[in-house]
Short mmCIF file of the C-alpha atoms (twelve columns), coordinates in Angstrom:
data_MODEL
# 
_entry.id   MODEL 
# 
loop_
_atom_site.group_PDB 
_atom_site.id 
_atom_site.type_symbol 
_atom_site.label_atom_id 
_atom_site.label_alt_id 
_atom_site.label_comp_id 
_atom_site.label_asym_id 
_atom_site.label_seq_id 
_atom_site.Cartn_x 
_atom_site.Cartn_y 
_atom_site.Cartn_z 
_atom_site.pdbx_PDB_model_num 
ATOM 1   C CA . MET A 1   126.731 140.865 39.708 1 
ATOM 2   C CA . PHE A 2   123.360 140.872 36.931 1 
ATOM 3   C CA . LEU A 3   126.271 139.891 34.536 1 
ATOM 4   C CA . LEU A 4   127.710 137.385 36.708 1 
ATOM 5   C CA . LYS A 5   124.381 135.576 36.904 1 
ATOM 6   C CA . ARG A 6   123.885 135.542 33.589 1 
ATOM 7   C CA . ARG A 7   126.933 133.900 32.834 1 
ATOM 8   C CA . ASN A 8   126.578 130.975 35.877 1 
ATOM 9   C CA . LYS A 9   123.447 130.280 34.126 1 
ATOM 10  C CA . SER A 10  124.517 130.153 30.628 1 
ATOM 11  C CA . GLY A 11  127.266 128.105 31.992 1 
ATOM 12  C CA . PHE A 12  125.403 125.756 33.541 1 
ATOM 13  C CA . ALA A 13  123.066 125.561 30.851 1 
ATOM 14  C CA . ALA A 14  126.055 124.785 28.810 1 
ATOM 15  C CA . ASP A 15  127.016 121.820 30.937 1 
ATOM 16  C CA . GLN A 16  123.932 120.586 30.985 1 
ATOM 17  C CA . SER A 17  123.793 120.484 27.203 1 
ATOM 18  C CA . SER A 18  127.010 118.797 27.101 1 
ATOM 19  C CA . GLU A 19  126.225 115.882 29.283 1 
ATOM 20  C CA . LEU A 20  123.027 115.585 27.498 1 
ATOM 21  C CA . GLY A 21  125.094 115.018 24.581 1 
ATOM 22  C CA . LEU A 22  127.359 112.681 26.579 1 
ATOM 23  C CA . ILE A 23  124.240 110.496 27.315 1 
ATOM 24  C CA . ALA A 24  122.479 110.647 24.424 1 
ATOM 25  C CA . ASP A 25  126.203 109.269 22.633 1 
ATOM 26  C CA . ARG A 26  126.424 106.730 24.969 1 
ATOM 27  C CA . ASP A 27  123.131 105.366 24.492 1 
ATOM 28  C CA . GLN A 28  123.678 105.322 20.701 1 
ATOM 29  C CA . THR A 29  126.958 103.273 21.262 1 
ATOM 30  C CA . ASN A 30  125.456 100.831 23.397 1 
ATOM 31  C CA . ILE A 31  122.203 100.569 21.349 1 
ATOM 32  C CA . LEU A 32  124.654 99.929  18.125 1 
ATOM 33  C CA . PHE A 33  126.617 97.630  19.953 1 
ATOM 34  C CA . LEU A 34  123.455 95.566  20.967 1 
ATOM 35  C CA . ALA A 35  122.657 95.851  17.471 1 
ATOM 36  C CA . HIS A 36  125.709 93.819  16.337 1 
ATOM 37  C CA . ILE A 37  125.907 91.481  18.665 1 
ATOM 38  C CA . LYS A 38  122.198 90.607  17.696 1 
ATOM 39  C CA . ALA A 39  122.713 90.031  14.016 1 
ATOM 40  C CA . LEU A 40  124.862 87.134  15.796 1 
ATOM 41  C CA . ARG A 41  121.643 85.633  16.577 1 
ATOM 42  C CA . PRO A 42  122.722 84.485  19.921 1 
ATOM 43  C CA . ARG A 43  119.727 82.916  20.740 1 
ATOM 44  C CA . GLN A 44  120.127 80.188  17.778 1 
ATOM 45  C CA . TRP A 45  123.416 79.142  19.930 1 
ATOM 46  C CA . THR A 46  121.553 76.401  21.860 1 
ATOM 47  C CA . LYS A 47  121.426 74.512  18.747 1 
ATOM 48  C CA . ASN A 48  125.157 74.365  19.398 1 
ATOM 49  C CA . LEU A 49  124.573 72.860  22.938 1 
ATOM 50  C CA . ILE A 50  123.992 68.964  21.348 1 
ATOM 51  C CA . ILE A 51  128.495 69.583  21.085 1 
ATOM 52  C CA . PHE A 52  128.447 68.704  24.600 1 
ATOM 53  C CA . ALA A 53  126.583 65.489  24.189 1 
ATOM 54  C CA . ALA A 54  129.395 63.181  22.973 1 
ATOM 55  C CA . PRO A 55  131.352 63.336  26.395 1 
ATOM 56  C CA . LEU A 56  128.001 63.218  28.224 1 
ATOM 57  C CA . PHE A 57  127.167 59.945  26.504 1 
ATOM 58  C CA . ALA A 58  130.937 58.621  26.323 1 
ATOM 59  C CA . PHE A 59  130.797 59.314  30.355 1 
ATOM 60  C CA . GLU A 60  133.809 61.073  30.114 1 
ATOM 61  C CA . ILE A 61  133.700 64.368  32.064 1 
ATOM 62  C CA . THR A 62  137.045 65.665  32.601 1 
ATOM 63  C CA . LEU A 63  138.609 69.235  32.228 1 
ATOM 64  C CA . PRO A 64  140.089 68.408  28.993 1 
ATOM 65  C CA . THR A 65  137.213 67.203  27.262 1 
ATOM 66  C CA . ALA A 66  134.907 70.440  28.911 1 
ATOM 67  C CA . LEU A 67  137.618 72.712  27.793 1 
ATOM 68  C CA . GLY A 68  137.713 70.879  24.291 1 
ATOM 69  C CA . SER A 69  133.680 70.617  24.366 1 
ATOM 70  C CA . LEU A 70  133.944 74.201  25.118 1 
ATOM 71  C CA . LEU A 71  136.292 75.669  22.093 1 
ATOM 72  C CA . ALA A 72  134.553 73.114  19.925 1 
ATOM 73  C CA . PHE A 73  131.163 75.455  20.946 1 
ATOM 74  C CA . ALA A 74  132.239 78.519  20.722 1 
ATOM 75  C CA . LEU A 75  133.866 77.751  17.213 1 
ATOM 76  C CA . PHE A 76  130.425 76.804  16.189 1 
ATOM 77  C CA . CYS A 77  128.988 79.713  17.320 1 
ATOM 78  C CA . PHE A 78  131.366 81.634  15.311 1 
ATOM 79  C CA . THR A 79  131.042 79.606  12.481 1 
ATOM 80  C CA . SER A 80  127.092 79.494  12.569 1 
ATOM 81  C CA . SER A 81  127.144 83.474  13.337 1 
ATOM 82  C CA . SER A 82  128.756 84.285  10.036 1 
ATOM 83  C CA . PHE A 83  126.375 82.430  7.986  1 
ATOM 84  C CA . TYR A 84  123.527 84.224  9.746  1 
ATOM 85  C CA . LEU A 85  125.484 87.435  8.568  1 
ATOM 86  C CA . ILE A 86  125.820 86.503  5.248  1 
ATOM 87  C CA . ASN A 87  122.374 85.225  4.632  1 
ATOM 88  C CA . ASP A 88  120.946 88.434  6.082  1 
ATOM 89  C CA . ILE A 89  123.466 90.370  3.589  1 
ATOM 90  C CA . ILE A 90  121.865 88.297  0.748  1 
ATOM 91  C CA . ASP A 91  118.103 88.638  1.718  1 
ATOM 92  C CA . VAL A 92  118.373 92.737  3.108  1 
ATOM 93  C CA . GLU A 93  116.162 93.505  0.462  1 
ATOM 94  C CA . ALA A 94  113.654 90.863  0.955  1 
ATOM 95  C CA . ASP A 95  114.218 91.831  4.287  1 
ATOM 96  C CA . ARG A 96  113.287 94.986  4.212  1 
ATOM 97  C CA . ARG A 97  110.015 94.434  3.002  1 
ATOM 98  C CA . HIS A 98  109.157 91.848  5.850  1 
ATOM 99  C CA . PRO A 99  106.571 93.348  8.515  1 
ATOM 100 C CA . VAL A 100 108.705 91.279  11.116 1 
ATOM 101 C CA . LYS A 101 112.354 90.857  9.788  1 
ATOM 102 C CA . CYS A 102 112.155 94.420  9.018  1 
ATOM 103 C CA . LYS A 103 113.646 94.665  12.160 1 
ATOM 104 C CA . ARG A 104 116.852 92.979  12.008 1 
ATOM 105 C CA . PRO A 105 119.982 94.979  12.389 1 
ATOM 106 C CA . ILE A 106 121.238 95.007  8.928  1 
ATOM 107 C CA . ALA A 107 117.706 95.160  7.539  1 
ATOM 108 C CA . SER A 108 117.079 98.134  9.751  1 
ATOM 109 C CA . GLY A 109 119.953 99.531  8.897  1 
ATOM 110 C CA . LEU A 110 122.050 99.535  12.386 1 
ATOM 111 C CA . VAL A 111 124.431 97.257  10.971 1 
ATOM 112 C CA . SER A 112 126.067 98.396  7.530  1 
ATOM 113 C CA . ILE A 113 126.761 95.245  5.169  1 
ATOM 114 C CA . PRO A 114 130.497 96.272  4.938  1 
ATOM 115 C CA . THR A 115 130.574 95.522  8.655  1 
ATOM 116 C CA . ALA A 116 128.270 92.642  8.599  1 
ATOM 117 C CA . SER A 117 130.570 91.082  5.972  1 
ATOM 118 C CA . GLY A 118 134.025 92.097  7.673  1 
ATOM 119 C CA . MET A 119 132.257 90.272  10.772 1 
ATOM 120 C CA . ALA A 120 131.515 86.887  8.735  1 
ATOM 121 C CA . MET A 121 134.812 86.823  7.416  1 
ATOM 122 C CA . VAL A 122 136.590 87.541  10.633 1 
ATOM 123 C CA . LEU A 123 134.380 84.985  12.629 1 
ATOM 124 C CA . LEU A 124 134.586 82.057  9.905  1 
ATOM 125 C CA . ALA A 125 138.443 82.469  9.141  1 
ATOM 126 C CA . SER A 126 138.863 82.500  12.956 1 
ATOM 127 C CA . ALA A 127 136.608 79.514  13.574 1 
ATOM 128 C CA . LEU A 128 138.771 77.607  10.698 1 
ATOM 129 C CA . VAL A 129 141.857 78.373  11.944 1 
ATOM 130 C CA . LEU A 130 141.378 77.819  15.539 1 
ATOM 131 C CA . GLY A 131 139.728 74.493  14.848 1 
ATOM 132 C CA . TRP A 132 142.546 73.296  12.730 1 
ATOM 133 C CA . TRP A 133 145.600 74.431  15.246 1 
ATOM 134 C CA . HIS A 134 143.117 72.223  18.163 1 
ATOM 135 C CA . THR A 135 142.712 69.332  16.221 1 
ATOM 136 C CA . PRO A 136 142.394 68.369  12.808 1 
ATOM 137 C CA . GLY A 137 139.138 66.670  13.377 1 
ATOM 138 C CA . LEU A 138 137.589 69.911  14.637 1 
ATOM 139 C CA . GLY A 139 139.296 71.920  11.734 1 
ATOM 140 C CA . LEU A 140 137.481 69.551  9.241  1 
ATOM 141 C CA . THR A 141 134.259 69.150  10.557 1 
ATOM 142 C CA . ILE A 142 134.089 72.739  10.972 1 
ATOM 143 C CA . LEU A 143 134.634 73.331  7.080  1 
ATOM 144 C CA . LEU A 144 132.586 70.475  6.228  1 
ATOM 145 C CA . TYR A 145 129.913 72.314  8.341  1 
ATOM 146 C CA . ALA A 146 130.664 75.540  6.455  1 
ATOM 147 C CA . LEU A 147 130.577 73.336  3.020  1 
ATOM 148 C CA . LEU A 148 127.250 71.825  4.286  1 
ATOM 149 C CA . GLN A 149 125.771 75.962  4.722  1 
ATOM 150 C CA . ILE A 150 126.796 77.324  1.435  1 
ATOM 151 C CA . ALA A 151 125.414 74.062  -0.407 1 
ATOM 152 C CA . TYR A 152 122.111 74.813  1.890  1 
ATOM 153 C CA . ASN A 153 121.547 77.816  1.298  1 
ATOM 154 C CA . LEU A 154 122.601 77.672  -2.334 1 
ATOM 155 C CA . ARG A 155 120.816 74.591  -3.527 1 
ATOM 156 C CA . LEU A 156 119.713 72.117  -0.647 1 
ATOM 157 C CA . LYS A 157 116.977 74.950  0.836  1 
ATOM 158 C CA . LYS A 158 114.992 74.377  -2.227 1 
ATOM 159 C CA . THR A 159 115.381 70.575  -2.620 1 
ATOM 160 C CA . VAL A 160 112.364 68.773  -0.912 1 
ATOM 161 C CA . ILE A 161 113.256 65.853  1.372  1 
ATOM 162 C CA . LEU A 162 117.206 66.783  1.127  1 
ATOM 163 C CA . ASP A 163 116.284 70.184  2.696  1 
ATOM 164 C CA . VAL A 164 115.614 68.150  6.127  1 
ATOM 165 C CA . VAL A 165 118.065 66.060  5.728  1 
ATOM 166 C CA . ALA A 166 120.916 68.655  5.199  1 
ATOM 167 C CA . ILE A 167 119.221 70.204  8.505  1 
ATOM 168 C CA . ALA A 168 120.031 67.046  10.811 1 
ATOM 169 C CA . MET A 169 123.373 66.814  8.789  1 
ATOM 170 C CA . GLY A 170 124.137 70.078  10.673 1 
ATOM 171 C CA . PHE A 171 123.274 68.743  14.175 1 
ATOM 172 C CA . VAL A 172 125.157 65.624  13.515 1 
ATOM 173 C CA . LEU A 173 128.332 67.574  12.414 1 
ATOM 174 C CA . ARG A 174 128.282 69.474  15.510 1 
ATOM 175 C CA . ALA A 175 128.487 66.237  17.563 1 
ATOM 176 C CA . CYS A 176 131.271 64.928  15.627 1 
ATOM 177 C CA . GLY A 177 132.946 68.311  16.503 1 
ATOM 178 C CA . GLY A 178 132.517 68.101  20.063 1 
ATOM 179 C CA . ALA A 179 133.478 64.614  19.951 1 
ATOM 180 C CA . ALA A 180 136.998 65.708  18.024 1 
ATOM 181 C CA . ALA A 181 137.679 68.745  19.939 1 
ATOM 182 C CA . SER A 182 137.256 66.076  23.514 1 
ATOM 183 C CA . GLY A 183 139.216 63.208  21.975 1 
ATOM 184 C CA . ILE A 184 136.272 60.996  22.323 1 
ATOM 185 C CA . VAL A 185 135.213 58.267  19.674 1 
ATOM 186 C CA . LEU A 186 131.848 58.254  19.174 1 
ATOM 187 C CA . SER A 187 129.710 55.035  19.056 1 
ATOM 188 C CA . PRO A 188 127.377 54.029  16.123 1 
ATOM 189 C CA . TRP A 189 124.562 54.047  18.542 1 
ATOM 190 C CA . PHE A 190 125.384 57.925  19.533 1 
ATOM 191 C CA . LEU A 191 125.456 58.567  15.858 1 
ATOM 192 C CA . LEU A 192 122.195 57.131  14.939 1 
ATOM 193 C CA . CYS A 193 120.439 58.566  17.524 1 
ATOM 194 C CA . THR A 194 122.037 62.239  17.182 1 
ATOM 195 C CA . ALA A 195 120.899 61.671  13.215 1 
ATOM 196 C CA . MET A 196 117.133 60.559  14.075 1 
ATOM 197 C CA . LEU A 197 116.795 63.244  16.877 1 
ATOM 198 C CA . ALA A 198 117.804 65.794  14.089 1 
ATOM 199 C CA . LEU A 199 115.482 64.346  11.645 1 
ATOM 200 C CA . PHE A 200 112.789 64.875  14.176 1 
ATOM 201 C CA . LEU A 201 113.701 68.851  14.949 1 
ATOM 202 C CA . GLY A 202 114.136 69.336  10.637 1 
ATOM 203 C CA . ILE A 203 110.630 67.654  9.990  1 
ATOM 204 C CA . GLU A 204 108.951 69.389  13.330 1 
ATOM 205 C CA . LYS A 205 110.626 72.980  11.922 1 
ATOM 206 C CA . ARG A 206 108.742 72.461  8.600  1 
ATOM 207 C CA . LYS A 207 106.066 71.007  10.034 1 
ATOM 208 C CA . ALA A 208 105.473 74.592  11.749 1 
ATOM 209 C CA . GLU A 209 106.517 76.768  8.445  1 
ATOM 210 C CA . LEU A 210 103.862 74.947  6.507  1 
ATOM 211 C CA . ARG A 211 101.301 75.098  9.257  1 
ATOM 212 C CA . LEU A 212 102.143 78.726  9.567  1 
ATOM 213 C CA . SER A 213 101.828 79.408  6.082  1 
ATOM 214 C CA . GLU A 214 98.576  77.868  5.655  1 
ATOM 215 C CA . ILE A 215 97.481  80.237  8.494  1 
ATOM 216 C CA . LYS A 216 98.796  83.244  6.760  1 
ATOM 217 C CA . GLY A 217 97.603  82.272  3.126  1 
ATOM 218 C CA . LYS A 218 101.116 82.522  1.993  1 
ATOM 219 C CA . LYS A 219 104.024 79.938  2.125  1 
ATOM 220 C CA . SER A 220 107.462 81.158  3.287  1 
ATOM 221 C CA . ARG A 221 109.470 78.947  1.327  1 
ATOM 222 C CA . ALA A 222 109.213 77.221  -2.080 1 
ATOM 223 C CA . VAL A 223 110.065 74.055  -1.245 1 
ATOM 224 C CA . LEU A 224 106.733 74.133  1.128  1 
ATOM 225 C CA . ASN A 225 104.682 73.736  -2.056 1 
ATOM 226 C CA . ARG A 226 106.293 70.134  -2.340 1 
ATOM 227 C CA . TYR A 227 105.163 69.088  1.157  1 
ATOM 228 C CA . SER A 228 101.865 68.287  2.888  1 
ATOM 229 C CA . LEU A 229 100.930 67.954  6.570  1 
ATOM 230 C CA . PRO A 230 99.767  63.724  5.949  1 
ATOM 231 C CA . LEU A 231 103.708 63.327  4.200  1 
ATOM 232 C CA . LEU A 232 105.090 65.116  7.368  1 
ATOM 233 C CA . ASN A 233 103.438 63.512  9.909  1 
ATOM 234 C CA . ARG A 234 104.361 60.152  8.287  1 
ATOM 235 C CA . MET A 235 108.230 61.322  8.060  1 
ATOM 236 C CA . GLU A 236 107.486 61.890  11.582 1 
ATOM 237 C CA . SER A 237 106.068 58.890  12.973 1 
ATOM 238 C CA . ILE A 238 108.783 56.788  10.892 1 
ATOM 239 C CA . VAL A 239 111.973 59.228  12.912 1 
ATOM 240 C CA . THR A 240 110.028 58.862  16.110 1 
ATOM 241 C CA . ASN A 241 110.456 55.348  16.268 1 
ATOM 242 C CA . GLY A 242 113.864 55.265  15.046 1 
ATOM 243 C CA . THR A 243 114.913 57.938  17.608 1 
ATOM 244 C CA . ILE A 244 113.323 56.016  20.595 1 
ATOM 245 C CA . LEU A 245 114.498 52.709  19.507 1 
ATOM 246 C CA . THR A 246 118.077 53.552  18.921 1 
ATOM 247 C CA . TYR A 247 118.311 55.589  22.476 1 
ATOM 248 C CA . ALA A 248 117.196 52.618  24.067 1 
ATOM 249 C CA . LEU A 249 119.203 50.260  22.648 1 
ATOM 250 C CA . TRP A 250 122.179 52.897  23.565 1 
ATOM 251 C CA . SER A 251 121.046 52.846  26.865 1 
ATOM 252 C CA . SER A 252 120.657 49.025  27.549 1 
ATOM 253 C CA . GLY A 253 124.392 49.006  28.232 1 
ATOM 254 C CA . PRO A 254 127.638 47.368  26.996 1 
ATOM 255 C CA . ALA A 255 125.852 44.224  26.111 1 
ATOM 256 C CA . VAL A 256 124.735 45.891  22.479 1 
ATOM 257 C CA . LYS A 257 128.070 47.978  22.528 1 
ATOM 258 C CA . GLY A 258 126.056 51.079  24.058 1 
ATOM 259 C CA . ALA A 259 126.426 52.802  27.229 1 
ATOM 260 C CA . SER A 260 128.837 51.482  29.524 1 
ATOM 261 C CA . THR A 261 125.951 50.966  32.146 1 
ATOM 262 C CA . PRO A 262 122.245 49.590  31.822 1 
ATOM 263 C CA . TRP A 263 121.254 52.004  34.679 1 
ATOM 264 C CA . MET A 264 121.133 54.819  31.428 1 
ATOM 265 C CA . MET A 265 117.613 53.013  30.949 1 
ATOM 266 C CA . LEU A 266 116.612 55.090  33.427 1 
ATOM 267 C CA . THR A 267 117.147 58.206  31.411 1 
ATOM 268 C CA . LEU A 268 114.977 56.934  28.621 1 
ATOM 269 C CA . LEU A 269 111.755 58.486  30.604 1 
ATOM 270 C CA . PHE A 270 113.162 61.861  30.207 1 
ATOM 271 C CA . VAL A 271 113.831 61.363  26.570 1 
ATOM 272 C CA . LEU A 272 110.019 59.970  25.804 1 
ATOM 273 C CA . TYR A 273 108.930 63.112  27.443 1 
ATOM 274 C CA . GLY A 274 110.940 65.242  26.007 1 
ATOM 275 C CA . ILE A 275 109.731 64.026  22.453 1 
ATOM 276 C CA . PHE A 276 106.124 63.931  23.238 1 
ATOM 277 C CA . ARG A 277 106.390 67.342  24.754 1 
ATOM 278 C CA . TYR A 278 107.711 68.731  21.777 1 
ATOM 279 C CA . GLN A 279 105.322 66.945  19.668 1 
ATOM 280 C CA . LEU A 280 102.290 68.528  22.098 1 
ATOM 281 C CA . LEU A 281 103.678 72.014  21.274 1 
ATOM 282 C CA . SER A 282 103.573 71.670  17.679 1 
ATOM 283 C CA . ASP A 283 100.246 70.367  17.865 1 
ATOM 284 C CA . PRO A 284 97.601  72.665  15.772 1 
ATOM 285 C CA . GLU A 285 94.811  72.287  18.498 1 
ATOM 286 C CA . GLU A 286 97.325  72.584  21.356 1 
ATOM 287 C CA . ILE A 287 98.211  75.659  19.553 1 
ATOM 288 C CA . ALA A 288 94.778  76.711  19.387 1 
ATOM 289 C CA . ARG A 289 94.147  76.183  23.035 1 
ATOM 290 C CA . ARG A 290 97.459  78.108  24.421 1 
ATOM 291 C CA . SER A 291 96.889  81.314  22.040 1 
ATOM 292 C CA . CYS A 292 95.611  83.128  19.415 1 
ATOM 293 C CA . ASP A 293 98.502  84.628  18.003 1 
ATOM 294 C CA . THR A 294 98.898  83.072  14.529 1 
ATOM 295 C CA . GLU A 295 102.536 83.697  15.412 1 
ATOM 296 C CA . GLN A 296 102.734 80.985  17.820 1 
ATOM 297 C CA . GLY A 297 102.126 78.182  15.182 1 
ATOM 298 C CA . GLY A 298 105.682 78.571  14.280 1 
ATOM 299 C CA . ARG A 299 107.403 78.013  17.864 1 
ATOM 300 C CA . THR A 300 108.510 74.619  16.927 1 
ATOM 301 C CA . GLU A 301 109.904 76.033  13.776 1 
ATOM 302 C CA . ARG A 302 112.545 77.489  16.140 1 
ATOM 303 C CA . PRO A 303 114.026 74.989  18.350 1 
ATOM 304 C CA . GLU A 304 115.839 77.216  20.264 1 
ATOM 305 C CA . GLU A 305 112.982 79.556  21.254 1 
ATOM 306 C CA . VAL A 306 111.202 76.359  22.302 1 
ATOM 307 C CA . LEU A 307 113.773 74.774  24.697 1 
ATOM 308 C CA . LEU A 308 114.463 77.972  26.337 1 
ATOM 309 C CA . SER A 309 110.332 79.285  26.601 1 
ATOM 310 C CA . ASP A 310 108.656 75.890  27.536 1 
ATOM 311 C CA . ARG A 311 109.470 75.216  31.168 1 
ATOM 312 C CA . PRO A 312 108.209 71.561  31.114 1 
ATOM 313 C CA . LEU A 313 110.499 70.753  28.468 1 
ATOM 314 C CA . LEU A 314 113.492 72.809  29.966 1 
ATOM 315 C CA . LEU A 315 113.337 71.067  33.258 1 
ATOM 316 C CA . THR A 316 113.053 67.660  31.885 1 
ATOM 317 C CA . VAL A 317 116.323 68.301  29.701 1 
ATOM 318 C CA . MET A 318 118.041 69.452  33.260 1 
ATOM 319 C CA . GLY A 319 116.423 66.190  34.488 1 
ATOM 320 C CA . TRP A 320 118.378 64.007  32.004 1 
ATOM 321 C CA . VAL A 321 121.581 65.938  32.785 1 
ATOM 322 C CA . LEU A 322 121.324 65.606  36.531 1 
ATOM 323 C CA . THR A 323 120.326 61.795  36.084 1 
ATOM 324 C CA . THR A 324 123.239 61.157  34.094 1 
ATOM 325 C CA . PHE A 325 125.719 62.804  36.313 1 
ATOM 326 C CA . CYS A 326 124.113 60.792  38.926 1 
ATOM 327 C CA . ILE A 327 124.684 57.253  37.200 1 
ATOM 328 C CA . LEU A 328 128.153 58.399  36.157 1 
ATOM 329 C CA . SER A 329 129.087 59.551  39.857 1 
ATOM 330 C CA . LEU A 330 127.732 56.316  41.263 1 
ATOM 331 C CA . LYS A 331 129.626 54.084  38.435 1 
ATOM 332 C CA . SER A 332 133.288 56.015  39.074 1 
ATOM 333 C CA . GLN A 333 132.552 55.132  42.846 1 
ATOM 334 C CA . GLY A 334 131.914 51.353  41.904 1 
ATOM 335 C CA . ILE A 335 128.311 51.586  43.516 1 
ATOM 336 C CA . ILE A 336 126.739 50.554  40.398 1 
ATOM 337 C CA . ALA A 337 128.080 48.552  37.422 1 
# 
């Protein structure tokens, strides 16, 4: 009987050890799975939301346009993630010496370089094949976006002014991809407004990087040596004026070959507030008032984090979308012209 008890205790301990092993293996699997997802940088996918601007600006919200826009969004997420993986592979040694970037999945070793390379190739090839299969226009924009990313990483990101232009062109190509996928012909005002807004975001990105490098005493990019805050402020002023002017002209209605109804002028308030709010968040004095953390100085370096973390800005975007849908609904019912 004593031996039986010993066996029972021994069997219970073995079962408990086996169960703990299974839990540990499952936790490790979850960690690796999340690491592979994190390596794709899903937070950056908010940049691709501009794809949905084409059907919104054209007032063509139908099931085919929605499905086409969703496909374009997914394929551009594939493409952008493939280049994030490639960049992390190229910069892996530098990232491992960085106090923050060393925690990235590839730099930390959670995702191996061969696995990351395979993921990048599969994502990029899938985006190109599915894009051309859906429509040649979408496939062409994805191809041009991929070529732009290659040029940017090899040369343009080191060339003053052209680096900001390349960032803006990436947003324009996303918008064109959304239009091609949904079969919408873009108006010149839409393209101009998108280009101006993208230039604004690119300049704000460089301002945040320059300001953060001055705080830390070390420039994160070589191209920042060619920029200064006064220069970027002058560039920002010109682009801000262009963004507001082109949007105001588009929203004026059919008289200037813009929106299909002049009631879109109501949404200009959201655009004005959104731009001013973004500028407020990037102001050095506002940053000092909000937090003593020097990392906060780089918030506008990452537009996707600003959009997701700043409630007033997020509510502004939601207000623009809701107002646009209300105007579209009233126009479709013949209540407004």
